[in-house]
Each structure stands twice: as structure tokens, then as C-alpha cells.
C-alpha positions as a printed Julia matrix, in Angstrom:
491×3 Matrix{Float64}:
   0.0     0.0     0.0
   2.85    2.39    0.85
   4.38    2.29   -2.62
   1.0     2.97   -4.17
   0.55    6.01   -1.95
   3.97    7.38   -2.82
   3.37    7.04   -6.57
  -0.17    8.4    -6.3
  -1.73    5.26   -7.79
  -3.76    4.44   -4.71
  -4.89    8.05   -4.44
  -6.04    7.91   -8.05
  -7.89    4.62   -7.38
  -9.67    6.24   -4.46
 -10.55    9.26   -6.6
 -11.84    7.03   -9.4
 -13.92    4.89   -7.07
 -15.28    7.91   -5.19
 -16.03    9.79   -8.41
 -17.76    6.79   -9.98
 -19.89    6.14   -6.94
 -20.56    9.83   -6.35
 -21.55   10.3    -9.97
 -23.94    7.37   -9.79
 -25.22    8.51   -6.41
 -25.68   12.04   -7.74
 -27.74   10.67  -10.61
 -29.73    8.53   -8.18
 -30.48   11.46   -5.87
 -31.19   13.82   -8.76
 -33.78   11.47  -10.24
 -35.24   10.79   -6.8
 -35.3    14.53   -6.16
 -37.39   15.02   -9.28
 -39.7    12.26   -8.11
 -39.92   13.96   -4.71
 -40.93   17.26   -6.32
 -43.74   15.49   -8.18
 -44.9    13.91   -4.93
 -44.69   17.2    -3.01
 -46.64   19.1    -5.65
 -49.24   16.32   -5.98
 -49.9    15.92   -2.26
 -49.44   19.49   -0.97
 -47.46   20.31    2.16
 -49.9    18.49    4.49
 -49.9    15.22    2.49
 -46.19   15.52    1.79
 -45.6    15.97    5.49
 -47.43   12.68    6.15
 -45.47   10.9     3.39
 -42.14   12.17    4.77
 -43.09   11.32    8.34
 -43.81    7.67    7.46
 -40.34    7.12    6.0
 -38.62    9.07    8.77
 -40.46    6.96   11.35
 -39.42    3.73    9.61
 -35.81    4.89    9.38
 -35.51    4.45   13.17
 -36.33    0.77   12.76
 -34.15    0.49    9.67
 -31.16    1.27   11.9
 -32.11   -1.63   14.19
 -32.38   -3.93   11.18
 -29.01   -2.83    9.8
 -27.47   -3.24   13.27
 -24.22   -1.57   12.27
 -23.19   -4.58   10.17
 -22.09   -2.63    7.09
 -18.94   -1.1     8.56
 -17.99   -4.25   10.5
 -18.29   -6.36    7.35
 -16.21   -3.89    5.35
 -13.44   -3.89    7.96
 -13.39   -7.69    8.33
 -13.43   -8.47    4.62
 -10.81   -5.78    3.9
  -8.51   -7.56    6.36
  -9.39  -11.09    5.18
 -10.9   -11.33    1.69
 -11.17  -15.15    1.8
 -13.83  -14.95    4.52
 -16.2   -12.91    2.33
 -18.66  -15.72    1.3
 -19.17  -16.87    4.89
 -19.31  -13.39    6.4
 -21.79  -12.02    3.86
 -24.04  -15.09    4.06
 -24.3   -14.98    7.83
 -24.85  -11.23    7.74
 -27.84  -11.77    5.42
 -29.31  -14.42    7.74
 -28.75  -12.19   10.75
 -30.41   -9.24    9.07
 -33.45  -11.34    8.15
 -33.81  -12.35   11.81
 -33.52   -8.74   12.91
 -36.09   -7.73   10.3
 -38.58  -10.24   11.67
 -38.12   -8.88   15.19
 -38.19   -5.19   14.23
 -41.3    -5.01   12.03
 -43.87   -5.94   14.75
 -42.25   -3.36   17.03
 -42.63   -0.62   14.4
 -46.31   -1.44   13.83
 -47.1    -1.63   17.53
 -45.34    1.62   18.47
 -47.05    3.79   15.83
 -50.39    2.63   17.25
 -49.34    3.29   20.86
 -48.2     6.81   19.92
 -51.75    7.58   18.8
 -51.21    8.32   15.11
 -54.22    8.08   12.8
 -55.22    4.83   11.05
 -54.05    6.28    7.71
 -50.54    6.83    9.13
 -50.56    3.32   10.6
 -51.52    1.88    7.23
 -48.77    3.88    5.55
 -46.22    2.48    8.0
 -47.37   -1.05    7.2
 -47.07   -0.49    3.44
 -43.74    1.3     3.82
 -42.18   -1.49    5.87
 -40.52   -2.73    2.65
 -37.8    -0.25    3.61
 -36.56   -2.83    6.11
 -36.2    -5.43    3.36
 -34.13   -3.01    1.28
 -31.43   -2.94    3.98
 -30.18   -6.21    2.44
 -28.8    -4.13   -0.43
 -25.94   -2.75    1.68
 -24.71   -6.3     2.44
 -24.44   -7.11   -1.25
 -22.6    -3.8    -1.75
 -19.87   -4.74    0.76
 -17.7    -6.69   -1.68
 -17.76   -3.73   -4.08
 -16.68   -1.37   -1.28
 -13.68   -3.52   -0.42
 -12.6    -3.92   -4.06
 -13.11   -0.18   -4.8
 -15.69   -1.05   -7.47
 -18.65    0.99   -6.29
 -19.55    1.87   -9.86
 -21.61   -1.34  -10.07
 -23.93   -0.64   -7.1
 -24.22    2.92   -8.41
 -25.42    1.56  -11.74
 -28.15   -0.57  -10.14
 -29.25    2.27   -7.91
 -29.52    4.47  -10.99
 -31.81    1.97  -12.71
 -33.92    1.8    -9.58
 -34.24    5.59   -9.5
 -35.3     5.79  -13.14
 -37.95    3.12  -12.6
 -39.16    4.98   -9.52
 -39.46    8.28  -11.42
 -41.42    6.64  -14.23
 -43.84    5.04  -11.77
 -44.21    8.26   -9.71
 -44.93   10.32  -12.83
 -47.51    7.77  -13.95
 -49.25    7.63  -10.59
 -49.11   11.43  -10.09
 -51.3    11.95  -13.16
 -54.2    10.18  -11.41
 -54.41   12.48   -8.31
 -53.12    9.79   -5.95
 -53.11    9.43   -2.17
 -50.04    9.03    0.08
 -50.15    5.23    0.02
 -50.01    5.14   -3.79
 -46.53    6.66   -3.75
 -45.43    4.36   -0.94
 -46.29    1.35   -3.11
 -44.34    2.88   -6.0
 -41.25    3.18   -3.79
 -41.65   -0.45   -2.78
 -41.82   -1.72   -6.36
 -38.76    0.18   -7.6
 -36.72   -0.59   -4.48
 -37.31   -4.31   -4.63
 -36.46   -4.37   -8.36
 -33.12   -2.65   -7.68
 -32.31   -5.02   -4.81
 -32.99   -8.08   -6.96
 -30.74   -6.81   -9.77
 -27.8    -6.09   -7.43
 -28.15   -9.45   -5.65
 -27.97  -11.38   -8.92
 -25.08   -9.29  -10.28
 -23.0    -9.68   -7.1
 -22.66  -13.41   -7.84
 -20.05  -12.49  -10.46
 -17.7   -11.36   -7.66
 -18.53  -13.59   -4.7
 -20.57  -16.73   -4.1
 -22.33  -16.07   -0.82
 -22.67  -19.03    1.52
 -25.96  -19.08    3.45
 -24.89  -21.89    5.79
 -25.64  -20.51    9.28
 -22.85  -20.26   11.84
 -24.39  -19.08   15.09
 -21.05  -18.32   16.69
 -20.08  -16.06   13.8
 -23.44  -14.3    13.96
 -22.85  -13.7    17.64
 -19.42  -12.21   16.91
 -20.91   -9.94   14.26
 -23.58   -8.75   16.69
 -20.99   -8.15   19.41
 -18.8    -6.07   17.07
 -21.8    -4.21   15.68
 -23.6    -3.37   18.93
 -21.69   -0.12   19.59
 -22.26    0.9    15.97
 -26.01    0.27   16.02
 -26.26    2.23   19.25
 -24.28    5.11   17.77
 -26.15    4.95   14.47
 -29.52    4.86   16.18
 -28.67    7.76   18.46
 -27.25    9.77   15.55
 -30.37    9.13   13.49
 -32.52   10.21   16.41
 -30.5    13.42   16.62
 -31.06   14.09   12.91
 -34.7    12.93   12.68
 -36.13   13.69   16.09
 -37.09   17.12   14.76
 -39.64   15.56   12.4
 -41.28   13.58   15.19
 -41.32   16.57   17.52
 -42.64   18.89   14.81
 -45.46   16.45   13.99
 -46.58   16.46   17.62
 -45.86   20.09   18.56
 -46.82   21.91   15.33
 -48.48   19.52   12.83
 -47.75   17.89    9.48
 -47.86   21.19    7.59
 -44.66   22.31    9.37
 -43.17   18.86    8.73
 -43.81   19.47    5.04
 -41.8    22.72    5.07
 -38.93   21.12    6.98
 -38.93   18.09    4.66
 -38.76   20.31    1.56
 -35.52   21.82    2.88
 -34.02   18.45    3.81
 -34.95   17.12    0.36
 -32.35   19.54   -1.03
 -29.62   19.05    1.59
 -29.72   15.3     2.26
 -28.44   14.32   -1.22
 -25.27   16.31   -0.46
 -24.41   13.77    2.23
 -23.39   11.46   -0.61
 -20.16   13.46   -1.0
 -18.78   12.46    2.39
 -20.36    9.0     2.35
 -18.91    8.24   -1.11
 -15.42    9.19    0.03
 -15.85    7.2     3.24
 -16.91    4.11    1.31
 -13.61    4.29   -0.57
 -11.48    5.11    2.46
 -12.82    2.88    5.24
 -11.18   -0.31    3.87
  -7.92    1.61    3.42
  -8.09    3.18    6.88
  -8.69   -0.26    8.38
  -5.71   -1.87    6.63
  -3.37    1.09    7.16
  -4.11    1.41   10.88
  -3.19   -2.25   11.27
  -0.17   -2.35    8.93
   1.37    1.13    8.48
   0.55    4.08   10.76
   2.26    6.57    8.45
  -0.15    5.65    5.65
  -3.04    6.02    8.08
  -2.01    9.55    9.05
  -1.43   10.58    5.45
  -4.84    9.34    4.31
  -6.54   11.01    7.28
  -4.92   14.34    6.48
  -5.79   14.2     2.78
  -9.4    13.2     3.48
  -9.85   16.03    6.0
  -8.45   18.65    3.61
 -10.63   17.38    0.77
 -13.83   17.53    2.81
 -13.03   21.01    4.11
 -12.44   22.26    0.57
 -15.75   20.77   -0.6
 -17.98   21.42    2.41
 -17.22   25.06    3.22
 -18.05   26.53   -0.22
 -21.26   24.49   -0.28
 -22.32   26.02    3.04
 -21.29   29.56    2.06
 -22.79   29.49   -1.42
 -25.84   27.45   -0.43
 -26.88   29.91    2.26
 -26.93   32.69   -0.36
 -29.15   30.85   -2.87
 -31.37   28.91   -0.45
 -34.52   31.01   -0.89
 -34.23   30.93   -4.67
 -33.79   27.15   -4.73
 -36.85   26.49   -2.57
 -39.08   28.67   -4.76
 -37.65   27.23   -7.97
 -38.11   23.56   -7.13
 -41.12   23.5    -4.8
 -43.06   26.62   -5.74
 -43.95   29.78   -3.86
 -46.17   27.89   -1.41
 -43.01   26.39    0.13
 -41.13   29.73    0.36
 -41.2    29.77    4.21
 -38.68   26.91    4.06
 -35.99   29.14    2.48
 -34.49   30.11    5.83
 -34.59   26.48    6.93
 -32.58   25.46    3.89
 -29.97   28.18    4.52
 -29.48   26.84    8.05
 -29.28   23.19    6.98
 -26.52   23.84    4.44
 -24.26   24.32    7.47
 -25.36   20.93    8.73
 -23.84   19.47    5.56
 -20.5    21.14    6.22
 -20.11   19.83    9.76
 -21.73   16.54    8.75
 -18.96   15.95    6.2
 -16.34   16.25    8.92
 -18.2    14.11   11.45
 -18.68   11.37    8.81
 -14.91   11.21    8.36
 -14.3    11.18   12.12
 -16.83    8.37   12.67
 -15.08    6.26   10.03
 -11.73    6.88   11.73
 -13.23    5.7    15.02
 -14.54    2.54   13.33
 -11.23    1.83   11.57
  -9.37    2.13   14.86
 -11.84   -0.05   16.79
 -13.3     2.82   18.86
 -16.98    2.19   18.1
 -17.96    2.52   21.77
 -16.63    6.08   21.85
 -18.91    7.0    18.95
 -21.87    5.51   20.83
 -21.21    7.61   23.93
 -20.8    10.77   21.88
 -24.07   10.03   20.06
 -25.97    9.56   23.33
 -24.7    12.88   24.68
 -25.61   14.71   21.46
 -29.09   13.17   21.3
 -29.91   14.45   24.76
 -28.65   17.88   23.81
 -30.62   17.86   20.56
 -33.89   16.98   22.26
 -33.36   19.8    24.74
 -32.63   22.33   21.98
 -35.68   21.24   19.99
 -37.88   21.67   23.05
 -36.56   25.22   23.39
 -36.5    26.25   19.72
 -39.47   24.54   18.03
 -42.23   26.27   20.08
 -40.8    29.68   19.16
 -39.24   29.17   15.72
 -41.09   26.07   14.41
 -39.24   24.34   11.52
 -36.44   26.95   11.54
 -35.85   26.13   15.2
 -35.68   22.43   14.36
 -33.06   23.15   11.7
 -30.99   25.26   14.11
 -31.09   22.51   16.75
 -29.86   19.98   14.17
 -26.93   22.17   13.12
 -25.88   23.01   16.68
 -25.87   19.31   17.55
 -23.68   18.5    14.55
 -21.21   21.24   15.45
 -20.89   19.9    19.0
 -20.39   16.34   17.73
 -17.7    17.39   15.25
 -15.75   19.24   17.94
 -15.96   16.35   20.4
 -14.82   13.71   17.93
 -11.99   15.85   16.61
 -10.72   16.51   20.14
 -10.76   12.79   20.94
  -9.04   11.72   17.71
  -6.37   14.41   18.06
  -5.45   13.57   21.65
  -5.68    9.76   21.66
  -2.08    8.47   21.63
  -2.92    5.41   19.51
  -4.55    7.46   16.73
  -2.67   10.77   16.46
  -4.87   12.65   14.0
  -2.55   15.1    12.18
  -2.6    18.79   13.13
  -5.04   20.46   10.66
  -4.01   24.1    11.16
  -2.01   24.31    7.95
  -4.93   22.8     6.03
  -7.34   25.28    7.63
  -5.2    28.18    6.43
  -5.31   26.76    2.89
  -9.09   26.36    3.04
  -9.67   29.9     4.31
  -7.25   31.35    1.74
  -9.49   30.02   -1.02
 -12.92   30.48    0.56
 -12.65   34.07    1.84
 -12.25   35.56   -1.68
 -14.81   33.04   -2.96
 -17.49   34.25   -0.55
 -16.68   37.93   -1.16
 -17.01   37.34   -4.89
 -20.44   35.73   -4.44
 -21.62   38.63   -2.28
 -20.45   41.06   -4.96
 -22.25   39.21   -7.74
 -25.44   38.93   -5.72
 -25.46   42.48   -4.35
 -24.24   44.53   -7.33
 -25.28   42.45  -10.31
 -28.38   40.74   -8.9
 -27.19   37.27   -9.85
 -29.15   34.6    -7.95
 -30.38   31.03   -7.94
 -28.86   28.52  -10.33
 -26.96   31.28  -12.14
 -25.08   32.26   -9.0
 -24.52   28.6    -8.12
 -23.11   27.82  -11.57
 -20.81   30.82  -11.56
 -19.72   29.94   -8.03
 -18.63   26.45   -9.09
 -16.53   27.81  -11.97
 -14.94   30.56   -9.89
 -14.12   28.15   -7.07
 -12.34   25.84   -9.48
 -10.27   28.75  -10.74
  -9.4    29.83   -7.19
  -8.16   26.32   -6.42
  -5.79   26.63   -9.38
  -4.75   30.21   -8.56
  -3.79   29.29   -4.99
  -2.17   26.06   -6.22
  -4.34   23.82   -4.07
  -4.79   21.91   -7.32
  -2.1    22.17  -10.0
  -2.24   21.6   -13.72
   0.43   18.93  -13.34
  -1.66   16.96  -10.83
  -4.68   17.17  -13.16
  -2.53   15.98  -16.05
  -1.23   13.03  -14.0
  -4.73   12.07  -12.92
  -6.19   12.08  -16.43
  -3.16   10.16  -17.67
  -3.78    7.54  -14.99
  -7.48    7.46  -15.87
  -6.71    6.93  -19.56
  -4.28    4.1   -18.74
  -6.92    2.42  -16.57
  -9.45    2.58  -19.38
  -6.91    1.06  -21.76
  -6.2    -1.78  -19.32
  -9.9    -2.5   -18.88
 -10.51   -2.72  -22.64
  -7.72   -5.27  -23.2
């Protein structure tokens, strides 16, 4: 691995894998975003609030079904590829058992909480979401081999099918449950395609080994606790809004998150490429581990900060453009949530570093502390500021979590996260003139919306070259490597 890092080949492989997956994921989220706009416009903010609530509610039980297995499988298979058939097979069996235990709990709790029969029926129909968690197990082998382009392809087909079905159903003035059934059909079709295709890379053994399942559950328990608590921190606002303000406010909040949540794919795509490498490097070569950590942190800072700065300036225009003037109150919410993306990028990296170094329990304790703080902030902010207060509580929680994890990773003697001050200077050197330029274009020339966003992307790329954060020589080397890889693949 060290020689590959020194020559840049491994860096280029990571870039290729991340770009391929991110491109596919961008396409997937773009198509799903278009489907979401059709649903939002068809149902109105009240119906769309109910639709969003059902999937947010089920996401809490999806975490229990996933049980943190994805990261544990990636780490184990990255360290011992020969165990892949047995590990993946037992993970599938374990997830099916968890699914059977989780679904009755989801159906019972929504009734106990006093939601209407229509919401209860929607939860029942939407429970297919638990079945779709099997997809991430089939994706594991592609994560380890840095071949995420294949899962991205199947997700893209699923998204296209979903958009076609949503557009068809939307023309008939449908109810909430009609769109839930559409999501089920497209999701199951995508899962089936990926499962069949994965047989080209690994033959999964479904012979149960109860001891292995127990080991997987033991390793995953801190992760499921952390994941569940983190999800609660991110989603508790929707539940609290539905009870304290109503589904109309949930609709406004969900419109804003519909635009910001797809941006999470940037950090998650990079993490999918880096987690196997972090895991191997921490075990085999600490210098490689530190170098990858430093490069990943710089990359996410350079991507996340301009998104937050530029996004906050065009938020109101984007809400009106995509959702219509009836959703304009959500413009301020979107501006706030763009900063959640920035700090979320960093915390995603830090969580993966904790997993790679075997510190899952630390992540769980941090998540518990942040959940309690988030609930308290929502109780204070929602009554006064409604959905904007919920967004502010989410961002403040993410900031606190990022600071806590960074402090732990920097001071732990076995991890030694590199000092980021030099990287911070580089990031600010590029982003200060970038933000001033956007303010000038918006204030003096009236540029807004997609026009300002498009110009911002071009100007930011030029600033990266001007300040030599990216050089022409590095771009030339990358494209040369990419061309050589294409030539090798065609032979």
C-alpha cells in the first residue's frame, strides 16, 4: 500500500472509485429529487408531510435492522478477503432475523403513539424499507474492491424506474399510500438486480454459523447504538414537529431536507472508498493512516465550506424554484441546513476513523450525549421558531459532535490525528475571496439562484488553481492515470 501512496496510484484509485460512486449517487439522488418534487406538488405540504413522516419513522427501525453490520463487514473483509462468502451469508441471515423482530415493534409503536389509522396503514405499506437494507450487504464486496460503480449503476436503474412510476401515478391524483407502493416496487427491483449481479464477484454461503453471527452482533452493537442515536438526533425534529406543530410544518422542513440530504453522498462516497484503506493502514502502516486522514480532511473542508457559504446565499431561490412559492417559508430552513452538511462531512470522516481504529464505543457515547442535547434544543426552539428552530437545533448538535470527535481523535495516543491548522489556512485562503465574490455578484449584479450557483462552481475551481491547491500537473497526472486504466480494462 505504501508504494501505491507514494506514486499516487492508490490516491487515483480512491478518486476514481469515489467519483464513480458519487456520480452514480448524484444521478440517483437527482432522479429521486425530481420524483420527490412530483410527490410534493401532488400531495401538498400536508400530504407531503405525512409521506415524509412515514419514512422518517421507519428509518428508526431500519437502523435496528441494519445493526451496524455494514462497517464491520467492510473492515473484516478488507482484512481477510477469503472470509467474504461466509461473512456475507451470515450477515444476510442475521439481518433477516432482525427484520422479523423489528417489524412488529414498528407497527405496535405507531399505534401506541396515537397516530391516525391512515398513518398506521402507511407504515405497514412502507415497511418494505426494512427489506431493502439487504442491499448494503451485497454492496460490501464492491466497497472492499473499490468497485462501487456497479452498485451505483443498479441504484440508478432503480431511480429511473421509480421516477417513471411516480410520474404515472401522479397523473391520477393519488393518495399518500399510492406513492409508498411505487417506492416499494422500484426498491425491490433494484435489490434483486444487485443481488444477482454480485454473484459475479462472490458466491455467498448461506450456511448458518451461530457463533459467527454472535461475533458480528458483538462487534456491531456499539455501531447500532451510535447509528440509532445519531439518526434520532437528525430525525427527532420531524417527530417533535409532527406532535408540537403539525404535518404542515413537517412538510416545510422536509422540503428543505430534500435539497440538503443528497449532499451527504459526498462524504459517504469518500468514506466508502477510504474505510477499507483506513482499516488496513491502521493495522499495517501508521504513516499511511495519518497521510490518508490528512488528505481526506483537507478534501472535505475544501468541498464542504463553499457548499455552506454558497448554499446559504441561494437557499430562498432554490426552494421557490423547485417546490413553488407555497413552500417559500422553508428558504431560511434550507440556509441553516446547508451548514449541517459542512459539519456533517467532517463528522462522517471522524466516525469512520473511530470505526477503523476499533473505537466504536466512543462513537456511541458521543451520540448519546448529542441526542440528549438535541432533544433539549428542539424543546426550546421549536415552540418559538417552528421548523427553523428544528433546523438550528440539528446544526448546533452536529457542530458539537464534530468538535468532540476531533478533540478525541487528536489527543488519543494510539490514533494521532494530524494537526489540521495548515490545512485550515489553505481552506480559508481560497474560501474568503470566494465568498466575497459571491456577495459582490449577488449584491451589485443581482445574480441569484442557479446562475449564481453555476458561476460559483466555476470561480471556485479557478481559485483552487490560482492558490495552487490543485495544480495543472496533478490534473494531467490524474487524467493520464485514468486513460491508462481505461486502456487496461478494454484489453
